C-alpha positions in Angstrom: 108.1 109.9 83.2 109.5 106.5 85.0 107.5 103.2 84.1 106.5 102.6 87.9 104.8 106.2 88.0 103.7 106.0 84.6 101.6 102.9 85.2 100.5 104.3 88.6 99.6 107.8 86.9 97.4 106.0 84.2 95.7 103.9 86.8 96.9 100.5 85.3 98.0 99.3 88.5 96.7 100.6 92.1 100.3 101.5 93.4 103.5 102.8 92.5 104.9 99.7 94.7 102.9 97.1 92.5 104.4 98.8 89.7 107.9 98.4 90.9 107.5 95.0 92.1 105.9 93.9 88.6 109.3 95.5 87.1 111.6 93.6 89.3 109.6 90.4 88.8 109.8 90.6 84.5 106.2 91.4 84.5 106.4 94.8 82.9 108.2 94.8 79.5 108.3 97.9 77.4 108.8 97.0 73.9 109.6 93.6 74.8 112.2 94.1 77.2 112.0 93.7 80.8 112.8 96.7 82.4 113.7 98.0 86.1 111.4 100.6 87.8 113.2 103.7 87.1 113.0 103.2 83.0 111.9 106.3 81.6 108.9 105.6 79.2 108.3 107.7 75.9 105.3 108.1 73.6 105.3 105.2 71.4 106.3 102.7 73.5 104.3 99.4 73.8 103.8 98.4 77.4 103.0 94.9 78.6 101.8 94.3 82.1 101.4 90.7 83.2 99.5 89.5 86.2 97.8 86.1 87.0 95.4 85.3 84.6 95.6 88.8 82.7 98.0 90.5 80.5 97.6 94.0 79.2 99.4 95.5 75.9 98.9 99.0 75.6 100.6 101.7 73.1 101.5 105.0 74.8 100.0 107.8 72.9 100.6 110.8 75.0 102.8 111.6 78.3 100.3 112.6 81.1 101.7 115.5 83.3 100.3 113.8 86.5 97.9 111.2 88.0 94.8 111.3 86.0 91.4 109.7 86.7 90.5 106.1 85.6 87.9 108.0 83.2 90.7 110.3 81.6 93.2 107.7 81.4 92.5 105.9 78.1 92.9 109.0 76.3 96.8 108.8 77.0 96.9 105.1 76.0 95.5 102.6 73.2 95.1 98.8 74.2 96.6 96.7 71.5 95.7 93.3 73.3 94.1 92.1 76.3 93.8 88.4 77.4 92.3 86.8 80.3 93.2 83.1 81.1 91.1 80.5 83.3 
């Protein structure tokens, strides 16, 4: 699944366009590398999402088949690190 679609499917961003913009500005990384929105994510990838004042790093455990609810989304990933500033 494309990283922009995956972030939306897992409720890690509100919209796919925000996920796309995050990739284009270098605020989304997979395994430490800046990625394009079309980059395919696979199980085991370490995904970092940076926003102003917040950084979230997750490990993708399982690929969802479709959009998930926020409540169910956490079974597909494990939070590695979450940082809030200011």
